[in-house]
matplotlib code that plots the C-alpha trace (Angstrom):
import matplotlib.pyplot as plt

x = [5.8, 5.9, 2.3, 2.8, 5.7, 3.4, 0.8, 3.3, 5.0, 1.7, 0.7, 4.3, 4.6, 1.1, 2.2, 5.3, 3.5, 0.9, 3.8, 5.5, 2.3, 1.5, 5.1, 5.2, 1.9, 3.1, 6.4, 4.9, 7.4, 6.9, 5.5, 2.6, -1.0, -2.4, -6.2, -6.3, -7.0, -3.9, -3.4, -0.5, 1.9, 2.5, -0.7, -3.1, -5.1, -6.8, -5.3, -7.6, -7.3, -7.5, -4.0, -1.8, 1.6, 4.4, 7.5, 8.1, 8.5, 5.1, 3.5, 5.2, 5.1, 2.5, 2.9, 1.6, 2.6, 0.3, -1.7, -1.7, 1.7, 3.8, 5.1, 6.3, 5.3, 5.0, 1.8, 1.9, 2.0, 5.5, 7.6, 10.7, 10.5, 9.5, 12.1, 12.3, 14.0, 17.2, 17.4, 16.2, 14.8]
y = [-25.4, -21.8, -22.0, -25.0, -23.3, -20.3, -22.7, -24.0, -20.6, -18.7, -20.7, -20.5, -16.7, -16.3, -18.3, -16.3, -13.0, -14.2, -15.4, -12.1, -10.2, -12.4, -12.4, -8.5, -8.1, -10.2, -8.6, -5.1, -4.2, -2.1, -5.2, -5.8, -4.7, -2.6, -2.6, -1.0, 2.7, 4.7, 7.6, 10.1, 8.9, 12.5, 14.3, 11.2, 12.7, 10.0, 9.8, 9.4, 6.1, 8.3, 9.9, 11.9, 10.7, 13.3, 11.1, 8.4, 5.9, 6.7, 6.2, 2.8, 1.2, 3.6, 6.3, 9.6, 13.0, 14.2, 17.2, 18.6, 18.3, 17.3, 14.1, 11.6, 8.1, 4.7, 2.8, 1.2, 4.6, 4.3, 7.5, 8.0, 5.0, 6.8, 8.1, 11.6, 12.4, 13.3, 10.1, 8.6, 10.6]
z = [-27.4, -26.0, -25.1, -22.9, -21.1, -20.2, -18.8, -16.3, -15.5, -14.7, -11.7, -10.3, -10.7, -9.1, -6.0, -5.8, -5.9, -3.4, -1.2, -1.3, -0.4, 2.6, 3.8, 3.4, 5.1, 8.1, 8.4, 7.9, 5.1, 1.8, 0.0, 2.3, 2.3, 5.2, 5.2, 8.7, 9.3, 10.0, 12.4, 12.7, 15.4, 16.3, 16.5, 16.4, 13.4, 11.3, 7.8, 4.7, 2.8, -0.2, -0.3, -2.8, -2.7, -2.2, -2.9, -5.6, -2.6, -1.5, -4.7, -5.2, -1.6, 0.1, 2.9, 4.0, 5.1, 7.8, 6.6, 10.1, 11.5, 8.3, 9.8, 7.1, 7.7, 5.7, 5.0, 8.4, 10.3, 11.5, 11.4, 9.6, 7.1, 4.0, 1.8, 0.4, -2.9, -1.3, 0.7, 4.0, 6.8]

ax = plt.figure().add_subplot(projection="3d")
ax.plot(x, y, z, "-o")
ax.set_aspect("equal")
plt.show()
């Protein structure tokens, strides 16, 4: 009986996850996926797609710290939306 329950839950959970990713991408929030290249909004330096997260929020939701000017940004290239360990910027 438990196996039958899983057969019904797997497609529902999959649709929910896909829905969250699609909505997050359209709204450009932390749950979305950004496939476009990002430039630093302060110094216009291109940022590498291969990144090393500095903060836990960057590791979980994406984001960069510009290697040239030190500007913190989210995965969409918006300033001030990444969180530092002590709180928001």
